[in-house]
FIDOLO-773140 format. One record per residue: residue in three letters; x, y, z of N, C-alpha, C in turn. Coordinates in steps of 0.1 Angstrom, whole numbers. Layout:
<recs>
+------+-------+-------+-------+-------+-------+-------+-------+-------+-------+
! rest !  n_c1 !  n_c2 !  n_c3 ! ca_c1 ! ca_c2 ! ca_c3 !  c_c1 !  c_c2 !  c_c3 !
+------+-------+-------+-------+-------+-------+-------+-------+-------+-------+
!  Ala !     X !     Y !     Z !     X !     Y !     Z !     X !     Y !     Z !
...
+------+-------+-------+-------+-------+-------+-------+-------+-------+-------+
</recs>
This chain:
<recs>
+------+-------+-------+-------+-------+-------+-------+-------+-------+-------+
! rest !  n_c1 !  n_c2 !  n_c3 ! ca_c1 ! ca_c2 ! ca_c3 !  c_c1 !  c_c2 !  c_c3 !
+------+-------+-------+-------+-------+-------+-------+-------+-------+-------+
!  Unk !     8 !   -12 !     0 !     0 !     0 !     0 !     9 !    13 !    -1 !
!  Unk !    18 !    13 !     9 !    29 !    24 !    11 !    35 !    25 !    -2 !
!  Unk !    39 !    14 !   -10 !    47 !    16 !   -22 !    38 !    21 !   -33 !
!  Unk !    25 !    17 !   -33 !    17 !    23 !   -43 !    15 !    38 !   -41 !
!  Unk !    13 !    42 !   -28 !    12 !    56 !   -26 !    23 !    65 !   -30 !
!  Unk !    36 !    59 !   -28 !    48 !    66 !   -31 !    49 !    67 !   -46 !
!  Unk !    46 !    56 !   -54 !    47 !    56 !   -68 !    36 !    66 !   -74 !
!  Unk !    25 !    67 !   -69 !    13 !    77 !   -71 !    19 !    91 !   -70 !
!  Unk !    26 !    94 !   -58 !    30 !   107 !   -55 !    41 !   111 !   -65 !
!  Unk !    51 !   102 !   -68 !    62 !   105 !   -76 !    56 !   108 !   -90 !
!  Unk !    47 !   101 !   -94 !    40 !   103 !  -108 !    34 !   118 !  -108 !
!  Unk !    28 !   123 !   -97 !    21 !   135 !   -96 !    32 !   146 !   -96 !
!  Unk !    44 !   144 !   -89 !    55 !   153 !   -89 !    60 !   155 !  -102 !
!  Unk !    62 !   143 !  -110 !    68 !   144 !  -124 !    58 !   151 !  -133 !
!  Unk !    46 !   150 !  -130 !    36 !   158 !  -139 !    35 !   173 !  -134 !
!  Unk !    35 !   176 !  -122 !    34 !   189 !  -117 !    45 !   197 !  -119 !
!  Unk !    56 !   192 !  -120 !    67 !   201 !  -122 !    68 !   209 !  -136 !
!  Unk !    65 !   201 !  -146 !    64 !   209 !  -158 !    52 !   218 !  -159 !
!  Unk !    41 !   213 !  -152 !    29 !   221 !  -152 !    32 !   234 !  -145 !
!  Unk !    38 !   236 !  -134 !    42 !   247 !  -128 !    50 !   256 !  -136 !
!  Unk !    61 !   250 !  -142 !    69 !   258 !  -151 !    61 !   264 !  -162 !
!  Unk !    53 !   256 !  -169 !    45 !   263 !  -180 !    36 !   272 !  -175 !
!  Unk !    29 !   271 !  -164 !    18 !   280 !  -159 !    24 !   293 !  -156 !
!  Unk !    34 !   292 !  -147 !    42 !   304 !  -142 !    48 !   313 !  -153 !
!  Unk !    55 !   305 !  -162 !    62 !   310 !  -174 !    52 !   319 !  -183 !
!  Unk !    41 !   313 !  -187 !    33 !   319 !  -195 !    24 !   330 !  -189 !
!  Unk !    21 !   329 !  -177 !    14 !   339 !  -169 !    22 !   352 !  -169 !
!  Unk !    37 !   350 !  -164 !    44 !   361 !  -165 !    47 !   367 !  -178 !
!  Unk !    48 !   359 !  -188 !    49 !   365 !  -201 !    38 !   372 !  -206 !
!  Unk !    24 !   368 !  -203 !    13 !   373 !  -206 !    10 !   387 !  -199 !
!  Unk !    13 !   386 !  -187 !    13 !   398 !  -178 !    21 !   410 !  -184 !
!  Unk !    34 !   406 !  -189 !    42 !   416 !  -194 !    37 !   421 !  -206 !
!  Unk !    32 !   413 !  -215 !    27 !   416 !  -228 !    15 !   426 !  -226 !
!  Unk !     5 !   422 !  -218 !    -5 !   431 !  -215 !    -2 !   445 !  -209 !
!  Unk !     8 !   444 !  -201 !    12 !   457 !  -195 !    20 !   466 !  -205 !
!  Unk !    28 !   460 !  -214 !    34 !   466 !  -224 !    24 !   471 !  -235 !
!  Unk !    13 !   465 !  -237 !     2 !   469 !  -246 !    -5 !   481 !  -240 !
!  Unk !    -6 !   482 !  -227 !   -12 !   493 !  -220 !    -4 !   504 !  -218 !
!  Unk !    10 !   503 !  -223 !    19 !   516 !  -223 !    30 !   515 !  -212 !
!  Unk !    30 !   504 !  -205 !    41 !   502 !  -194 !    51 !   493 !  -200 !
!  Unk !    64 !   497 !  -202 !    74 !   487 !  -207 !    84 !   483 !  -196 !
!  Unk !    80 !   485 !  -184 !    89 !   483 !  -173 !    93 !   467 !  -172 !
!  Unk !    83 !   459 !  -172 !    87 !   444 !  -172 !    93 !   440 !  -185 !
!  Unk !    90 !   446 !  -196 !    98 !   442 !  -209 !   113 !   447 !  -207 !
!  Unk !   114 !   459 !  -202 !   128 !   464 !  -201 !   137 !   453 !  -191 !
!  Unk !   130 !   447 !  -182 !   137 !   439 !  -173 !   138 !   424 !  -178 !
!  Unk !   132 !   421 !  -190 !   135 !   409 !  -197 !   124 !   399 !  -194 !
!  Unk !   112 !   403 !  -190 !   101 !   393 !  -186 !    92 !   391 !  -198 !
!  Unk !    94 !   397 !  -209 !    87 !   395 !  -221 !    94 !   382 !  -228 !
!  Unk !    94 !   371 !  -221 !   102 !   358 !  -226 !    94 !   347 !  -221 !
!  Unk !    96 !   336 !  -228 !    89 !   323 !  -224 !   101 !   314 !  -219 !
!  Unk !   112 !   319 !  -214 !   122 !   311 !  -208 !   118 !   309 !  -193 !
!  Unk !   116 !   298 !  -189 !   111 !   294 !  -174 !   121 !   301 !  -164 !
!  Unk !   133 !   302 !  -167 !   143 !   307 !  -158 !   140 !   322 !  -153 !
!  Unk !   136 !   329 !  -164 !   132 !   344 !  -162 !   121 !   346 !  -152 !
!  Unk !   112 !   336 !  -152 !   100 !   337 !  -144 !    98 !   329 !  -132 !
!  Unk !   105 !   318 !  -130 !   105 !   309 !  -120 !   117 !   307 !  -112 !
!  Unk !   116 !   305 !   -98 !   127 !   302 !   -90 !   127 !   286 !   -91 !
!  Unk !   134 !   279 !   -99 !   135 !   265 !  -100 !   138 !   258 !   -89 !
!  Unk !   146 !   263 !   -80 !   150 !   255 !   -68 !   139 !   257 !   -58 !
!  Unk !   131 !   268 !   -58 !   120 !   269 !   -49 !   109 !   260 !   -52 !
!  Unk !   105 !   259 !   -64 !    95 !   250 !   -69 !    99 !   236 !   -67 !
!  Unk !   111 !   232 !   -68 !   116 !   219 !   -66 !   114 !   216 !   -50 !
!  Unk !   117 !   225 !   -42 !   117 !   223 !   -27 !   102 !   222 !   -23 !
!  Unk !    93 !   229 !   -28 !    79 !   228 !   -26 !    74 !   216 !   -31 !
!  Unk !    78 !   210 !   -41 !    73 !   196 !   -46 !    78 !   186 !   -38 !
!  Unk !    91 !   187 !   -33 !    95 !   176 !   -24 !    89 !   177 !   -11 !
!  Unk !    84 !   188 !    -6 !    77 !   189 !     6 !    62 !   183 !     4 !
!  Unk !    57 !   185 !    -7 !    44 !   180 !   -12 !    46 !   164 !   -11 !
!  Unk !    58 !   159 !   -16 !    59 !   145 !   -16 !    61 !   139 !    -2 !
!  Unk !    68 !   146 !     7 !    70 !   142 !    21 !    57 !   140 !    27 !
!  Unk !    50 !   152 !    27 !    35 !   152 !    34 !    27 !   141 !    28 !
!  Unk !    27 !   138 !    16 !    19 !   126 !    10 !    23 !   114 !    15 !
!  Unk !    37 !   112 !    17 !    41 !    99 !    22 !    38 !    97 !    36 !
!  Unk !    40 !   108 !    44 !    38 !   107 !    59 !    23 !   105 !    63 !
!  Unk !    15 !   114 !    56 !     0 !   114 !    59 !    -9 !   105 !    51 !
!  Unk !    -3 !   100 !    40 !   -11 !    92 !    31 !   -25 !    97 !    27 !
!  Unk !   -35 !    89 !    30 !   -48 !    92 !    27 !   -54 !   102 !    37 !
!  Unk !   -47 !   106 !    48 !   -54 !   115 !    58 !   -56 !   129 !    52 !
!  Unk !   -47 !   132 !    42 !   -48 !   145 !    35 !   -53 !   142 !    21 !
!  Unk !   -64 !   146 !    17 !   -68 !   144 !     2 !   -58 !   150 !    -8 !
!  Unk !   -56 !   144 !   -19 !   -47 !   149 !   -30 !   -52 !   162 !   -33 !
!  Unk !   -65 !   166 !   -35 !   -69 !   178 !   -37 !   -64 !   189 !   -28 !
!  Unk !   -64 !   186 !   -17 !   -59 !   196 !    -5 !   -45 !   198 !    -8 !
!  Unk !   -36 !   187 !   -11 !   -23 !   189 !   -13 !   -20 !   198 !   -25 !
!  Unk !   -28 !   196 !   -35 !   -26 !   203 !   -47 !   -29 !   219 !   -43 !
!  Unk !   -40 !   221 !   -35 !   -43 !   235 !   -33 !   -30 !   241 !   -24 !
!  Unk !   -24 !   233 !   -15 !   -13 !   237 !    -8 !    -1 !   241 !   -18 !
!  Unk !     0 !   232 !   -28 !    11 !   235 !   -38 !     8 !   248 !   -45 !
!  Unk !    -4 !   251 !   -49 !    -7 !   263 !   -56 !    -4 !   275 !   -46 !
!  Unk !    -9 !   275 !   -33 !    -7 !   285 !   -24 !     8 !   289 !   -22 !
!  Unk !    16 !   278 !   -21 !    30 !   281 !   -17 !    38 !   281 !   -30 !
!  Unk !    34 !   275 !   -41 !    41 !   276 !   -54 !    42 !   289 !   -59 !
!  Unk !    31 !   297 !   -58 !    32 !   311 !   -62 !    44 !   320 !   -57 !
!  Unk !    48 !   317 !   -46 !    59 !   323 !   -38 !    72 !   322 !   -48 !
!  Unk !    72 !   313 !   -55 !    84 !   310 !   -64 !    83 !   315 !   -78 !
!  Unk !    72 !   322 !   -82 !    72 !   330 !   -94 !    76 !   344 !   -92 !
!  Unk !    84 !   349 !  -102 !    89 !   363 !   -99 !    79 !   372 !  -102 !
!  Unk !    77 !   381 !   -93 !    66 !   392 !   -94 !    70 !   401 !  -107 !
!  Unk !    60 !   404 !  -115 !    62 !   411 !  -127 !    61 !   427 !  -122 !
!  Unk !    72 !   434 !  -126 !    72 !   448 !  -121 !    63 !   456 !  -131 !
!  Unk !    53 !   464 !  -125 !    45 !   473 !  -132 !    45 !   486 !  -126 !
!  Unk !    47 !   497 !  -135 !    46 !   510 !  -131 !    33 !   515 !  -138 !
!  Unk !    23 !   517 !  -129 !     8 !   522 !  -133 !     9 !   536 !  -139 !
!  Unk !    19 !   543 !  -135 !    20 !   558 !  -141 !    23 !   558 !  -154 !
!  Unk !    28 !   547 !  -161 !    30 !   545 !  -175 !    18 !   542 !  -184 !
!  Unk !     8 !   538 !  -177 !    -3 !   533 !  -185 !   -11 !   545 !  -193 !
!  Unk !   -13 !   543 !  -206 !   -19 !   553 !  -214 !   -34 !   557 !  -207 !
!  Unk !   -41 !   546 !  -203 !   -53 !   548 !  -196 !   -52 !   541 !  -183 !
!  Unk !   -52 !   548 !  -171 !   -47 !   544 !  -160 !   -56 !   532 !  -154 !
!  Unk !   -70 !   536 !  -153 !   -78 !   526 !  -148 !   -79 !   513 !  -157 !
!  Unk !   -81 !   515 !  -170 !   -83 !   504 !  -178 !   -69 !   496 !  -179 !
!  Unk !   -57 !   502 !  -179 !   -44 !   495 !  -179 !   -44 !   486 !  -166 !
!  Unk !   -47 !   493 !  -154 !   -47 !   486 !  -142 !   -55 !   474 !  -141 !
!  Unk !   -67 !   475 !  -146 !   -77 !   464 !  -146 !   -72 !   452 !  -155 !
!  Unk !   -68 !   457 !  -167 !   -65 !   445 !  -176 !   -51 !   439 !  -172 !
!  Unk !   -42 !   447 !  -167 !   -30 !   440 !  -161 !   -33 !   431 !  -150 !
!  Unk !   -41 !   435 !  -141 !   -46 !   427 !  -130 !   -52 !   414 !  -135 !
!  Unk !   -60 !   414 !  -144 !   -66 !   403 !  -150 !   -59 !   395 !  -159 !
!  Unk !   -47 !   399 !  -163 !   -38 !   393 !  -173 !   -34 !   380 !  -169 !
!  Unk !   -31 !   378 !  -155 !   -26 !   366 !  -150 !   -36 !   354 !  -152 !
!  Unk !   -49 !   357 !  -147 !   -59 !   348 !  -149 !   -62 !   345 !  -164 !
!  Unk !   -62 !   355 !  -172 !   -67 !   354 !  -186 !   -55 !   346 !  -194 !
!  Unk !   -42 !   350 !  -189 !   -31 !   341 !  -195 !   -32 !   327 !  -192 !
!  Unk !   -36 !   324 !  -180 !   -38 !   309 !  -175 !   -48 !   302 !  -184 !
!  Unk !   -59 !   309 !  -187 !   -70 !   303 !  -195 !   -66 !   302 !  -209 !
!  Unk !   -58 !   311 !  -214 !   -52 !   310 !  -228 !   -43 !   298 !  -229 !
!  Unk !   -35 !   297 !  -220 !   -24 !   285 !  -219 !   -32 !   273 !  -218 !
!  Unk !   -43 !   272 !  -211 !   -51 !   258 !  -210 !   -57 !   256 !  -223 !
!  Unk !   -63 !   267 !  -230 !   -68 !   265 !  -243 !   -59 !   260 !  -254 !
!  Unk !   -46 !   266 !  -253 !   -36 !   262 !  -262 !   -32 !   248 !  -262 !
!  Unk !   -32 !   243 !  -248 !   -28 !   229 !  -247 !   -39 !   219 !  -250 !
!  Unk !   -52 !   224 !  -249 !   -63 !   217 !  -255 !   -61 !   215 !  -270 !
!  Unk !   -58 !   225 !  -276 !   -56 !   225 !  -291 !   -43 !   214 !  -294 !
!  Unk !   -34 !   215 !  -285 !   -22 !   207 !  -287 !   -26 !   192 !  -285 !
!  Unk !   -34 !   189 !  -276 !   -39 !   176 !  -273 !   -46 !   170 !  -285 !
!  Unk !   -55 !   179 !  -291 !   -62 !   175 !  -302 !   -53 !   172 !  -315 !
!  Unk !   -42 !   180 !  -316 !   -32 !   178 !  -326 !   -25 !   166 !  -325 !
!  Unk !   -22 !   162 !  -312 !   -14 !   150 !  -309 !   -22 !   137 !  -311 !
!  Unk !   -35 !   140 !  -312 !   -43 !   127 !  -315 !   -41 !   122 !  -329 !
!  Unk !   -37 !   131 !  -337 !   -34 !   126 !  -352 !   -20 !   122 !  -354 !
!  Unk !   -11 !   123 !  -344 !     3 !   119 !  -346 !     5 !   105 !  -341 !
!  Unk !    12 !    97 !  -349 !    16 !    83 !  -346 !    28 !    82 !  -337 !
!  Unk !    26 !    80 !  -324 !    37 !    79 !  -314 !    35 !    65 !  -307 !
!  Unk !    47 !    61 !  -303 !    48 !    49 !  -294 !    37 !    52 !  -282 !
!  Unk !    30 !    40 !  -278 !    20 !    41 !  -268 !    25 !    48 !  -255 !
!  Unk !    38 !    44 !  -249 !    42 !    49 !  -237 !    44 !    63 !  -238 !
!  Unk !    50 !    68 !  -251 !    54 !    83 !  -252 !    41 !    90 !  -253 !
!  Unk !    30 !    85 !  -260 !    18 !    90 !  -263 !    10 !    94 !  -248 !
!  Unk !    11 !    83 !  -240 !     3 !    85 !  -228 !     9 !    94 !  -219 !
!  Unk !    23 !    94 !  -220 !    30 !   103 !  -211 !    28 !   118 !  -213 !
!  Unk !    29 !   120 !  -227 !    26 !   134 !  -232 !    11 !   138 !  -229 !
!  Unk !     2 !   129 !  -231 !   -13 !   133 !  -227 !   -13 !   136 !  -212 !
!  Unk !    -7 !   129 !  -203 !    -8 !   131 !  -189 !    -1 !   144 !  -186 !
!  Unk !    10 !   147 !  -193 !    16 !   160 !  -190 !     8 !   172 !  -194 !
!  Unk !     2 !   170 !  -206 !    -5 !   181 !  -211 !   -18 !   184 !  -204 !
!  Unk !   -25 !   173 !  -199 !   -36 !   174 !  -191 !   -33 !   180 !  -177 !
!  Unk !   -22 !   177 !  -172 !   -17 !   184 !  -159 !   -16 !   199 !  -162 !
!  Unk !    -9 !   202 !  -172 !    -8 !   216 !  -176 !   -22 !   223 !  -177 !
!  Unk !   -31 !   217 !  -184 !   -45 !   222 !  -185 !   -51 !   225 !  -172 !
!  Unk !   -51 !   214 !  -163 !   -57 !   214 !  -151 !   -51 !   224 !  -142 !
!  Unk !   -38 !   226 !  -141 !   -32 !   236 !  -132 !   -35 !   250 !  -137 !
!  Unk !   -34 !   251 !  -150 !   -36 !   266 !  -156 !   -51 !   270 !  -153 !
!  Unk !   -61 !   262 !  -154 !   -74 !   265 !  -152 !   -77 !   268 !  -137 !
!  Unk !   -70 !   259 !  -128 !   -71 !   262 !  -114 !   -65 !   276 !  -109 !
!  Unk !   -54 !   279 !  -116 !   -48 !   293 !  -114 !   -57 !   304 !  -119 !
!  Unk !   -63 !   301 !  -131 !   -72 !   310 !  -137 !   -83 !   314 !  -130 !
!  Unk !   -89 !   304 !  -122 !  -101 !   305 !  -113 !   -97 !   313 !  -101 !
!  Unk !   -86 !   307 !   -94 !   -82 !   312 !   -81 !   -79 !   328 !   -82 !
!  Unk !   -71 !   330 !   -92 !   -68 !   344 !   -95 !   -79 !   355 !   -95 !
!  Unk !   -91 !   349 !   -99 !  -102 !   359 !  -100 !  -110 !   361 !   -85 !
!  Unk !  -107 !   353 !   -76 !  -113 !   355 !   -63 !  -111 !   369 !   -59 !
!  Unk !  -122 !   378 !   -56 !  -120 !   391 !   -52 !  -116 !   394 !   -38 !
!  Unk !  -104 !   390 !   -35 !   -98 !   391 !   -22 !   -82 !   393 !   -24 !
!  Unk !   -78 !   402 !   -16 !   -63 !   404 !   -17 !   -56 !   391 !   -11 !
!  Unk !   -47 !   384 !   -16 !   -36 !   389 !   -25 !   -39 !   386 !   -39 !
!  Unk !   -51 !   379 !   -42 !   -55 !   373 !   -55 !   -57 !   386 !   -65 !
!  Unk !   -56 !   384 !   -78 !   -56 !   394 !   -87 !   -71 !   401 !   -88 !
!  Unk !   -80 !   392 !   -84 !   -94 !   397 !   -83 !   -95 !   409 !   -73 !
!  Unk !   -87 !   408 !   -61 !   -85 !   419 !   -52 !   -79 !   430 !   -57 !
!  Unk !   -70 !   429 !   -67 !   -63 !   440 !   -73 !   -73 !   448 !   -83 !
!  Unk !   -82 !   439 !   -90 !   -92 !   446 !   -98 !  -102 !   456 !   -89 !
!  Unk !  -104 !   449 !   -77 !  -114 !   458 !   -69 !  -107 !   471 !   -65 !
!  Unk !   -94 !   471 !   -64 !   -87 !   483 !   -60 !   -90 !   494 !   -71 !
!  Unk !   -91 !   490 !   -84 !   -93 !   499 !   -94 !  -108 !   504 !   -95 !
!  Unk !  -118 !   493 !   -92 !  -131 !   496 !   -94 !  -138 !   505 !   -82 !
!  Unk !  -134 !   502 !   -71 !  -138 !   508 !   -59 !  -135 !   523 !   -58 !
!  Unk !  -144 !   532 !   -56 !  -141 !   546 !   -55 !  -131 !   548 !   -43 !
!  Unk !  -123 !   560 !   -42 !  -113 !   563 !   -33 !  -119 !   562 !   -19 !
!  Unk !  -131 !   567 !   -17 !  -138 !   567 !    -3 !  -141 !   553 !     2 !
!  Unk !  -140 !   543 !    -7 !  -143 !   530 !    -2 !  -131 !   521 !    -1 !
!  Unk !  -119 !   526 !    -4 !  -107 !   517 !    -4 !  -103 !   512 !     9 !
!  Unk !  -110 !   518 !    20 !  -107 !   512 !    34 !  -112 !   497 !    34 !
!  Unk !  -122 !   494 !    27 !  -127 !   481 !    26 !  -117 !   470 !    23 !
!  Unk !  -111 !   473 !    12 !   -99 !   465 !     7 !   -88 !   465 !    17 !
!  Unk !   -85 !   476 !    23 !   -74 !   476 !    34 !   -78 !   467 !    44 !
!  Unk !   -90 !   466 !    49 !   -95 !   456 !    60 !   -94 !   442 !    54 !
!  Unk !   -99 !   440 !    42 !   -97 !   427 !    37 !   -83 !   423 !    36 !
!  Unk !   -75 !   431 !    33 !   -62 !   427 !    31 !   -54 !   424 !    45 !
!  Unk !   -58 !   431 !    54 !   -53 !   428 !    69 !   -57 !   415 !    74 !
!  Unk !   -69 !   410 !    70 !   -74 !   396 !    75 !   -74 !   386 !    64 !
!  Unk !   -69 !   389 !    53 !   -69 !   380 !    42 !   -65 !   366 !    44 !
!  Unk !   -54 !   364 !    52 !   -47 !   352 !    54 !   -58 !   342 !    63 !
!  Unk !   -65 !   349 !    72 !   -75 !   342 !    80 !   -87 !   339 !    72 !
!  Unk !   -91 !   347 !    64 !  -102 !   345 !    54 !   -99 !   333 !    45 !
!  Unk !   -87 !   333 !    39 !   -82 !   321 !    30 !   -82 !   309 !    39 !
!  Unk !   -77 !   308 !    50 !   -76 !   297 !    59 !   -91 !   292 !    61 !
!  Unk !  -100 !   300 !    64 !  -113 !   297 !    67 !  -121 !   291 !    54 !
!  Unk !  -119 !   298 !    43 !  -127 !   293 !    32 !  -121 !   280 !    25 !
!  Unk !  -108 !   278 !    27 !  -102 !   267 !    21 !   -99 !   256 !    29 !
!  Unk !   -98 !   258 !    43 !   -93 !   246 !    52 !  -103 !   244 !    64 !
!  Unk !  -113 !   252 !    66 !  -123 !   249 !    76 !  -133 !   239 !    72 !
!  Unk !  -134 !   228 !    79 !  -143 !   217 !    74 !  -157 !   223 !    73 !
!  Unk !  -165 !   218 !    64 !  -179 !   223 !    62 !  -178 !   235 !    52 !
!  Unk !  -173 !   246 !    54 !  -171 !   257 !    45 !  -161 !   255 !    35 !
!  Unk !  -150 !   248 !    37 !  -140 !   244 !    26 !  -146 !   235 !    18 !
!  Unk !  -154 !   224 !    22 !  -160 !   215 !    13 !  -169 !   221 !     3 !
!  Unk !  -177 !   231 !     7 !  -185 !   238 !    -3 !  -179 !   245 !   -13 !
!  Unk !  -169 !   252 !    -7 !  -161 !   261 !   -16 !  -154 !   254 !   -27 !
!  Unk !  -147 !   242 !   -22 !  -138 !   235 !   -30 !  -146 !   227 !   -41 !
!  Unk !  -158 !   222 !   -36 !  -167 !   214 !   -45 !  -172 !   225 !   -57 !
!  Unk !  -175 !   236 !   -52 !  -180 !   246 !   -64 !  -169 !   249 !   -73 !
!  Unk !  -157 !   251 !   -68 !  -146 !   254 !   -74 !  -143 !   242 !   -85 !
!  Unk !  -143 !   230 !   -79 !  -141 !   219 !   -88 !  -151 !   218 !  -100 !
!  Unk !  -164 !   220 !   -96 !  -174 !   220 !  -108 !  -171 !   231 !  -118 !
!  Unk !  -168 !   243 !  -113 !  -164 !   254 !  -122 !  -152 !   251 !  -130 !
!  Unk !  -142 !   243 !  -124 !  -131 !   239 !  -131 !  -134 !   229 !  -143 !
!  Unk !  -143 !   220 !  -139 !  -147 !   210 !  -149 !  -155 !   216 !  -160 !
!  Unk !  -163 !   225 !  -156 !  -172 !   232 !  -167 !  -163 !   239 !  -177 !
!  Unk !  -153 !   247 !  -172 !  -144 !   255 !  -181 !  -137 !   244 !  -189 !
!  Unk !  -131 !   234 !  -184 !  -124 !   225 !  -192 !  -132 !   218 !  -201 !
!  Unk !  -144 !   215 !  -198 !  -152 !   208 !  -209 !  -156 !   217 !  -219 !
!  Unk !  -158 !   231 !  -216 !  -162 !   240 !  -227 !  -150 !   241 !  -237 !
!  Unk !  -138 !   242 !  -231 !  -126 !   244 !  -240 !  -125 !   232 !  -250 !
!  Unk !  -127 !   220 !  -245 !  -126 !   208 !  -254 !  -136 !   207 !  -263 !
!  Unk !  -149 !   213 !  -259 !  -160 !   214 !  -269 !  -157 !   223 !  -281 !
!  Unk !  -150 !   235 !  -277 !  -145 !   244 !  -287 !  -136 !   239 !  -296 !
!  Unk !  -127 !   231 !  -292 !  -115 !   226 !  -302 !  -120 !   213 !  -307 !
!  Unk !  -132 !   207 !  -303 !  -136 !   195 !  -309 !  -140 !   196 !  -325 !
+------+-------+-------+-------+-------+-------+-------+-------+-------+-------+
</recs>
């Protein structure tokens, strides 16, 4: 039983590593592209308009996080659901993606530039997921050895799933998610104190909605349904 669990976790790590690299790299590239289109060339100047993973990701940090994921899975086994471990990975994996520098003063249209740049991480994740849906469809016409075909399908599916999860979570209207940044631009100045309060207690709110039994079950189930709906819709479009 323990051997099977370790084998499963090693397989998950082997799939999640390229998934994290792909998602973080494309998100950073897309955010830089949107900021540049809105008039701010700060991130482009510092080299973030690139699809090189080393530019966007701390490889050692991601590796350490995945190793911790593996250790937790081995120690606690089925006591911690895999979905909860994946959520842990997403929460701590973001720490290892280099922040894209943005100077709002350079935007041609300040509010529009701010909103689109804030949403670009989520939008970029959905674009990446859709591109890999197209890639999966294309690979169905390529004659490859079965073992190679299965491995590629699994890796592409992991990237699609991870990208959609990041796209959804980024839209949560709560600091430090990008949805919270959008609210910063939408709320009038007189209401900014609401976001300041949310930001002060955001860690506790996140712990409650994602880890408190009862509440977390409802939240995660709804997020999972939304995830599957978006994924199904993408495959319907490329079919």
